[in-house]
N, C-alpha and C positions, 0 to 999 in steps of 0.2 A: 504494500500500500504506500502511495506517495505521501510524504509528510509535508504539510503546508507550513512554511516558515514565512512570517511577516516581519520585516526589519524596518523600523521607523528611524529614518535618518541615514543619509548617504555620505557621511564624512569618512575619516580614517577607519573608524570602527565598523560602520555598516558596510563599506566597500570591502574591507578585509574579510569580514565574516561571510559575505555573499560569495566572494571568490573562493574561499577555502571550502565552503560547503558544496559549491558547484563542482569544484575540481575533485572532491573526494566522493561525493554521493551521486552525482550525475542525475539520472532519471528518477532516483529514489526521493528526490526532494524538489518541491515547487516553491521557489523563492520569489516573494513580492517585496521589492525595495522601494520605499516611499520617501520622497523628499519634496519640499515645496520649491526648491531651487531647480534650475535647469542644468546646473553645472557645479563641478567641484573646483575649488581653488586651494592650493597649498597655502598655509599660513605665511610662509616666508615670501611667497609671491606678492603679497600685499605690499611689502616694503619695496619691491621692484616697481610696482605701480606708483606708490607714494613718491618715489624719487625719480620717476620718469624714465627708467631704463626699459620698461615694458608697458604696453597698452593693456587695458583690462581684457580685451578679446584675446590677447596672446597668452593669458594665464588661465583662462577658463577651459576646463575639461568637461565636455558635454556628456551628460548621462545617457542621452539617446544613442550614443555610440557603443554602449555596453553590449557585448555579444557573448557573454558567458552563458553556457548551457543551463537552462532551467531558471535563469534570472530574468524577471520582468521588472523594468523600472516604471514607476508611476509618479509623474509630477503632480502632486496633490498636497493640500494643506490638511494636516491632522487636526480634527475638531474635537474628538473625544477618544479616550482610551478606557476600556472596561477590562481591567486585568483579571477579574474573576471569571469573566466569560471569554477572555482573550479575543475581544472584539474591538475593532478600530473603525471609527467613522471619520471619513474625510469630507472635503467639500464636493467630492464626486462619487462617493460610494461607501460601502461597508465591507469590511474584511474580517472574516473569522479565521483564526489560526490554530494549528496544533501547537506551534511554538511561536511565541511573540517575543521580539527583542526590541527594547527601547534604546536607541542610540542617537537621540535628538540633540545631544550636545548641550551647551550652555548659551543662553541668550545674553546679548548686551543690553544693559539698562542705563543709558545715558541720563535719563530723567532722575535717577536715584541720587545724582550729584547736582544740586541746584546751580544753575548758571552754565553748566557744561555746554549745552547745545547752543546757547547764546554767546558765550564768551570763550569757547575753545573748540577743539576738534578731536575726533577720535580716529584712530588709524587701524582698528581691528576688523573693520569690514572693508569690502572692496569699494563700496560707495564712499566711505570715509577716506580711504587712501586716495581715491580719485579726486576728491575735493582738495586734499592737501597737495596733490601734484600741481594744481593750479595756484595754490596759495604760496607755497614755499619759494618759488622764484622771485616773489615780490617782498620777501622778508630779508632785510639786509642789516639790521642792527637791533640791539636790545637784549632782553632776557628771554630765553626759550626754556620752558619747563616741560619735561616729560613726566607726567604724574600717574602713578598707580592708585586707583581710587577705591579698590576693594581688596579683601583678604585673599580671594581666590581669583585667578585669571589664567587664561590660556597662554602657554609658552612663556615660562618665567624669564628667559633671556630677552624677549622681544623689546621691552622698554629700553634696555641698554643697547641693543642693536640699533634701534631708531635713533638714539642719541649719537652713537658713533657714526652712523650713516649721515645724519644731519650735519655733523662736523665735517665729514668728507665733502659733502655738497657745498658747504660754505667755503671750505678751503679751496675747492676747485674754482670758485667764483672770486677768490682773493679777498674775502671779507670775514674769515674765521675770527680774526682778532676783534671784530666789532660786535660779536655775539657771545654772551655768556650762557652756557647750556647747563642745566641742573636736572638731575633725575631724583624725583621724590617718591619714596615708597614706604608703605607701612611695615615692610620687612626690615629686619636688623642687618641684613647683608643681601647681596644679589642672589646667591644660591644658598639658602640657610643650611642645607644639609652638608655642604662641602666648603670648608675653608679654602681648599686649593682652588676650586672653581671660582669662588667669590674673589679671591685675590687676583686671579687671572683677569677677570672682568674689571676689577678696580684698577689694575695696572693699565688696561686699555683706556679706561676713562681718564686716568691721571695724565697719561701721555698726550691726551688731546685737550687737557685743561677742563674736562667736564667734571662738575661737582656731583657727588652722591650724597643725598640727604636721607639717612636711614630713619626708620620709625617716624616718618613724616607723611601723614595721610591728609590729602586735600579733601575738605568736606563741602566746599562751596566756592563758586567763582562769581565775581562781579565783572561782567563784560564792559560796563561803562568806565569803571575806574581801573580795569585790568589788574585786579587784586584777587589773589587766592587766599582763602582762609583754611587753616589747618586745624586738625582735631584738638590740638592743645591750645588753641587760641591765637597762635602766631599768624601773621599775615605776610605775604610776599607779593611784590609787584612783578608783573610779567608783561611781555609784548606778544608772545606766542605760547599757547598752551596746547600740548598734545597729550590727550588723556587716554588711559586704559580704563574703559568704563567698568562699573560694577557688573559682575556676572550673576546670573540667576538661572534656575531651571526654567524651561519653557512653561508658560502658564497652563498649557494643556496637560503637562506632566504633574504639576502641582495639584490640579483639579482631579487627577485620576486616583488619588489615594495611595500612590506608590511612594511618596516622599516622606522623609522624617527630617526635620530641621532643614528643609529646603532642597534636599538631594535624595537620590534613591539609594538606600543601603543594600549592599549585595554581599553574598558569600564569595570571596575571591578565589575559592577553589573551583567554582563553576559559574560565577556571576549570576546565580539565581537570586531572584527577589523573594519576598515572602509569599508570592502567589505561584502556584504550581505551573511549570512550563512557561513562566514569564521571566525574562532575563534583562539585564541592563548593562551596558558597557559605555566607557568614555566619560566625557566631561559631565554628564548628567548624574553620575553616581558619586557616592561619598567614599569610594575606594581610596586607600591611603597613599596615593601617588599624585603628582601634579596633573593639572589639566593641560594635556598636550597630545597631539595626534599620535606620536610614537607610542604613548602609553595606551591610548584607545586601540591602536593596532595590536599591541601585545595582549590586551584583554580579549580582543576578538579572536586571536589565535587560540587562547586558552579555552574560550567558550566553544569555538569550532571543534577543538579536540574532544571536549566534553560531549557535545551533541553527537559527534561521529561515533564515539565509543558507546553512547547510549542507544543509538539507532542501529549500529552494526555489531555491537557486542565488543567485549574486551575490557581490559582493566582501566581504572581511572587515569586520566592524563596527569602529567606533572603539574603541580600547583603553580599559579601565576607568581612570578618572582619580582615583578616591578623593575625589570632590567631594561634599559633603553639607551640609545645614543642620541644626543642632541648636538646640533651644529649651531654655532654662534657667529653671526656676521660681525666682522671688525672693520669692514671697509677696505679699500685698496686692493680688492680682489683676494683678500685673505679671510679664512674662516677657521675658527677654533672648534675643537671637538671635546665634548663632555660625555663620559660614560658614567651612567648613574645606576645605582642598585638600591631600591627602596625596601625590598621585602625579603630577600633571600638570606640576609645575614641578621646579626643582632641589632644593627642600627643602619640607617641609610648611609650610603657613601657616594662620592662623586670624584672622578678622576679627570683633570683638566689637561688638555694637550694644546700647546700654543698655536695661534693662528698660522695658517700656511696656505699656499695656493693649492697644494695637494689635497687638503681637506675641502677646499672650495670645489674641486673637481669631484671629490667623493660625495659632496652634498648634491651636486647636479645628477650624479648617477643614482643617488637615493631616490630622487624624484622620478627619473626616467624609468627605473625598474618598476615602481608602483604604477605608473601610467600603463605600462604594458601588461602587468599582472591583472590589474583591476578592470581594465576596459577591453583588452584583447583586440583593439582596433585603433584608429587615429582619433583620439578624443577631442582634438582641437578643430576638427572640421565643423564648419558653421552652417 
């Protein structure tokens, strides 16, 4: 009997899970992959758009090009999730599943920080990056702040990458000395689990004259006076504000009854939720790892192994170890590499390797391999 699998969300986690199940189970599984977007964009590609090295259409990978056996993509908006019945209602229909997987990620909530939409910009969406592409060439002096506005956010290195790439852009224009760049974060260090990785990033900031303000959370912006207010009452003037918005679970997930304290709790051995045959992976969960695509991909691999063993028989898979590799843009064609391990040892660890052109090429290959595996065709055709 064919098992009906419905996957909500076609990010790193959803694409990886659909691919692995298709490759391993073939005709034994009928996979419906649902996402409200028409295309996938790697997170690092948004920086390329932001700084004008690529157009938005050059970084979009279109879901309609997926040719994996047994996988049907549906561009639809999820309107309700009934985990007890494993039933999903979208703006175009209803889906009943034998296995339901929630991989809808985390939504950006700019409105959670008063004044952000009026007095600043966000660069975590393609639209936000595209707006900044047109703004940055006209910014030539003053104080630029990159502010992390919430405790959880996708891709922890991204604020520091944005700051260093902004410095590179200003340097190429010959005006780097006219701008002071500051990164404000509620965290105590860039990568709290790793002194080594944090020191590597801090060295990169210091070499460029970029200030890091730890334990400094911006709670509001006044666009008229160009003033940012911090949680401890301090204020700071700015001329350009680049914000990492507060993240939250999608409203449809919050309304489903799956969340506890805002996120979906899971058993990291299988990524099962409290509802039978309902699973969750990626940024929408409260798994003890950062919110980043590489972790969602690893969680999808563990879930795929679990489902395959459940459907085909065999012993339980290896537990999820929270091991991943992250690449950090330093500008100048160089990329650093951080190998992190959150769960397989007694404490999280992170190993930092200095930026190089070799790691830049490795990062390009990282993206190319996933394009080929997930889509099986040319996903950039429009």
